[in-house]
N, C-alpha and C positions, 0 to 999 in steps of 0.2 A: 601580021599575027606574031611574029617572033618578037618585035618590039613590044606587044601588049602582054606577051608571056614575061618578058623580061621585067616589065613595071609591075606585073603581079607577084613574081618571086622577090623583087627588091621590096615591094610593100609589105608582103607576109614576113620578109625577114626583119624590117624594122618594127614590126608589130610584136613578133614572137621572139626577137634577138636570136633566132636560129640561123643554120646554114642554109646557102642556097640549093644543096642537094636535098635536105629536108623540106625546104619550101615546094621544090618541085614534086616530091613524093605525095605531099599533102594536097596540093593542088590537083594533082593527076587523080587522087581518089575522089577529089570534089568536083570533078569534070570542070576545073578552071574557075569555080564560084569561090572568092577569096575570104567570103563571110563563113561559108560552111567549112573550108580548109582551116580557119584560124580556130573555130569552135572545136572541131576534132583535135587539133593540136593541144588545145587546153585540156580538153576532156580526157584525152589519152595520156597526158603528162608528158607529151612530146616524145612518145615511143614511135619508132621508125621500124621498117621491114615487115609490117604486117597488114599494109594497105596496097591494094592495086596488085596485078597478075604480075608485073614484072618486078616486082621488089620484094618477093617473098623470100627469095634466096640471098639477097644483099644483106650484108652485115649491119647489124644495129650501130646506129651511131651513138655516141657519148650522151648521157642524159643531161637535160638542159640545166643550166646553172640555176641555182634555188636562192632566192632573194633572203636576206637575213631578217628575221622577225624580231622586231623590238617591242619588249613589254611595255605595259603603261606605267607611269611613275607611281612610287608608292605615295599614298595619300598622307597628308601631315598629320601628326598626333602630337597632343600635349598631355604631359603625365606628370604627377608629383611624386618625387622619392621620399619617403618618409623613413628615418632611423627608428628601428623598433625599439630603440633603447631611451628615445628621446624622453618619455614620461619618467622613466625610471631614473634617469641621470641628470634630469633639467635641476640646475642649481647645485649638484653635488660636485662637480668637477671631476666625473668620471668620463673616459672616453673609451667607446667600444661599440660593440653590436651584438647582434643575438647568434653570431657564429663562433663565439669564443675569443673573438679578438679584443685587444686591450687588457688592461691590469687593473686590479683593485676594483672588479665590477661586482657589484651587489646581487644577489640572486633575488631575480623578480618573482613576486608571488603571482598565481595564476590569474588572479583578476587583471593584474598589469599585462602578461603576456597573451591573454586571449583578446580576439578582436572585440572592440567595443560594441556592446549590444544593450537591448532595454533591460535584460535580466542579469547584467555582468557589467556592472559600471565600478571603476575605480575612483577615489574621491577627486582627481583631477580630470575626469573623463565625463564628458556629457555630450551626447549627440545632439548638434544644432543644424538648424537650416543652412544651406550653403550659400556663400554670398554670390556664387557664379550665376549667370542667367540661366534658368532652367525652364522647361515646360511647366505649364499650370499643375499638371498631373503629376511630376516630380516634386513641385513645390508642396503640394498638398500631401504627399507622402512624407515628404521631410518633416512637414510640421506635425503630422500624426505620430512620427516617431519620436520627436522631440517631446511631445506632450506626454506619450507613454513613458519614456524615460523619466521624465520628472515624476511622475505619479509613482513609478516603482522605485525611485532612487533611493539606496539604504540610508539610514539616518547618521549621516556622518557628523552632524552637529552635537550628537550625544555619544557617539562612539568613542571610547578610549582606545587608542593606537598602541597597545602594550601586550606583553607576552603575558600568560597567565600568571607566571611567578612574580612578574613586575607588578601586576595588578594586585595581587595579594599583599605585596609589601605596602603599597601605597595605600590600599583601601583599609589596612591595619592601621596604618598612621593617622588616617583622615578619619577612622571610625565609620567606615561605610561598609554595606554589602556589596557584593560582587553579582551582577545580573548578566547571563550570559545566554546569547541566543544562536544555537546551532542551526544552520541552514544547508540546503542543498540548492545549488544555483539553478538547477533544471527543474525545480519542483515550483508550481504555481503556487501551491498553498504557504510555501516560505515567502515568496513574493508578495501575498496577500497581507502577510504581516508588515512588510515594509509600507504598503499602501495605505493599511487601515489602523494598525496597531502603534508602530512607532512614530507616525506623524501627527497622533493624537497629543494636543498640548497638554491636556491633564497627565497623560502618561509621561510625558517629557519633564514635567514638573516635579512629579515625584522621583523621577530617576535623577533628576540635577540635585536634588536635595538629599538623597540618601543612599544612592548606588554608583558605583563604576560599571558601565555598560560596555561588553564586549560582544561584536557580532562575528562568528567564526563559520568557515564553509568546511564542511565535512570531508573535502577532497584536499585540503591543504593541510601542512604539517600542525598548525596550531590546533586545528579542528580534530585532526586525527588523534594528535595527543590528549585533547580532551575525552575523546571516545576510549581511550585506552585505560583512562582513570575513572571515568563514569560511564557506566552501561547506558546506552541510548538506544530505545526501541524503534524510533521513527524520528522524521523530521517534519515540520519544525520542532526544535526542543528547546525549551526556555526554563532556565534553573537559577536559583540563588544559592550563593556559595558563601560559607563563613570563610573569612579571609584569615582567621587566626587558625583554624584546623584545616581548612580545605574541604569541610564536610557539604555536600550537597543537602541543605535544609528544605527546599521546597522545590518543585519542578512541575510543569506544564508540558503537554505534548500535542494538543489539538484543541480545536473550539474555544480559542481565547478571543474575546472581545475587548475593546478598549474600557467600556463602562465596568465590566466585571474584574478586568485586570486591576484597575486602579482600586478597586473596593478590596481586592485581595491582597494587594501591596500594602495598602493602609492596614488591613487587618493582621498581617504579619508584622508590620513596624510595631503596632500596638501592643503586640504580645512579646516580640523580641527587641533586644538593644545589645549595641555593642559598647555602650557607654558604661564601663565598670563603675563609675561614681554614683549612677543611678541603679545598679543591681540589675542583673539578668532576670528578665521575667519569665514565668513559666510559660512554655510554649503551648501548654494546654488552657492557659486562661487563669486568672486570678480566682482564689476561692472566695466565696460570699457567704454571707450569714443566710441561714434558713428563714423564711418567713415564719411569724409566730404561730399560724395555723397548722404548719408542717411539722412543728416540734413535737417531742414527746413530753410527757408530764415532767419527767426529770430534767430535761433540757430547759423547758420553761421556768422551772424552779431554780436552775443554776444561773439563769439569765437574769431572773429576777434579783438574785442575791449579789450578782456582780454588779448590777446597776444600782443597787442599795448601797454597796460599798463604795462605788465609785462616787455617790454623791455625798457621802460622809467625808470623803477626803477633800471635798471641796467646801467643807465648813471650817469656820475659825474654831480651833480647839479652845481658846481662853473664853469666847462668847457663846460657842455652838451656833452663830449665825453663820450664813454663807458669805463668804467674801466677795461675791459680786452682787449687785443689785438684783432685786426679784424681777423687777421689769425688764431689765436687759436679757436675763436667763429666759424669760417668757418670749421675748421678740426672736432670739436666737433659735428657741425650740420650734418656732412656726416658719422659719426660714428654710423649708424644704419642700420636697414636692407633694407632701401630703397636703399642705395648706396653700401652696401658691399655684398648682397646676391643676386645671380642670380637664379632666379626661374627654368631657364632652366636646372640646375643641379639637380632638383628634378623629371625630367619628364622621367627618365630612368624606364626600365621594373621593375616591383616589383619582388624580389626573391621568389623561391618556398621555403615552409617549409623545413628545414634539418639542419645539424650540421652547425654551425658558422652563422645561422640566427636567427635574434630576432624580436620581435614585440614591436613598440613604440606606445603609446596612446597619442593623443593630445586633451585635453579638452578645448572647446570654452567657452567664456564668456556667452554665451546663454544658456549652459548646454549642447549642443550638442557636440558629440566628433567622432572622426575617427581614424582608427588604420591602421597602414601599416608595412609591413615587411622590414628591412633593414640587410644588412649583419653587423656583429658585427665589421668588419674592416673599415665600411664607417665613414667619418668624422661627427661630429655633425653639421658641414656646409650644409651638404646634407638634414638633418632633417629640417633645417630652409627652405633651398630652396624649400623642398616639401611643407612645411607649408605656403610659401609665394605664392606659385602657387595654392593653393586649399582653403586657408581660404579667405572668403569674405572681401574685403578692405584691405588685408595683401600687397598688391601690392602698394599702394598710400600711406599708413600709416605706421610709424615704430611699430614693435611690439617686445614683448620678450617672451622667453620660459623659465620656472622655473621648477625645480625639487627639492621637499623638501624645498621649500623657498629660493632656490638658482639659480642664473640666470645662464644659459649656455651661454652667450655671450661670456666670456673668455675663453670658451672651444671650439670655433669653429673649430681649427686645431687638436683637439684630436678625437680619434676613439670612437665610441658609446661605446666599451667596456672598454677604459680607462676613459671614463667620468662616468661610472658606471650607465648607463640608458638603460641596456637590460631589456626588459620587463617592461618598467617603464611608468608612465602616467605623461605628461608633462601639465603644465598649460599655456594657451596662453593668453596674455594681451596686449591690444593697449598701447602704451606709451604716 
């Protein structure tokens, strides 16, 4: 029996790494059952002196040695460190970072400092899909973000990257107007202009020909400077500035569509010019002659006398005969809208909006205007016919239609598209 007890003690000690005294104590409590004794040892944490009747007054042994826990290894990760000044200093020879280190460092504007986003892109930043293998869900998300970013990207192809003072100097030299768009980057209505207005090719064509275009953010220094000089009630704000005086001569605040904007720009260019050799036109429009039926009796008499005196000047004083052949005079007299334009041609049904359909605006001398849709394949003659049938006095008095100070009379047999008057504003004048 003693030999069996010794074997149990030895086995208990080998399992629990405890002393023979502690082994005897736990085996005594377990009535010699090795399995029960080992279980009691581990459940009690190796505490002694509380099992068995003879062991209650004995001193507790030292706690068992604790095995050192080893944590699991940290999983490897891969990251890319990006210099926050990389975009601003690339190609400029500057060295530094966003914590004030480095010298000769240019101040970044807010578009460059912000995290790249759909509504906040700099000229060199464009979110693109990652080249690293990703899940189909992540790939679809990247593709969607890329499409949206392209859709709302600012029109950097027509933006002049100049300060307001530099733009005034350059525009004065090139005889161009300054077109300014003030935006709030967090305003979706402002982003809609990038998507719908500034991406229109017809708008871009007019801007490239006659304007210097600046797009400013209202929380950046150039935008705040603009607001200090020109009160702005809301954004988006679009304005035309006279580069010589800095005067804001025209502005828009909301409800701008590409078609109407082109018409209004052309209308403005028709009435105003920076070319002093051509003379500055009256912004209210040129004055025109009254129709004969609208004149008083005295005005009709004065006009008849003036016409008679003009005819007399054309006669040869020696012979009393006209200096030009009568036949040539008659042909010239008939080369006008009264004889060559049939108003019935302009009374057909107005086409519905769609592909191949454009709008033409006609501005009257009184400041009134009317707009009608035509097919781009319609002849300019049809526009004349419509005007003749709708403008008061046009049936009985010759008139002209001009676009950007050029008469359309020699383009009667060209299509509207060939004449380049899609979405144009035409000026009506009595001859």
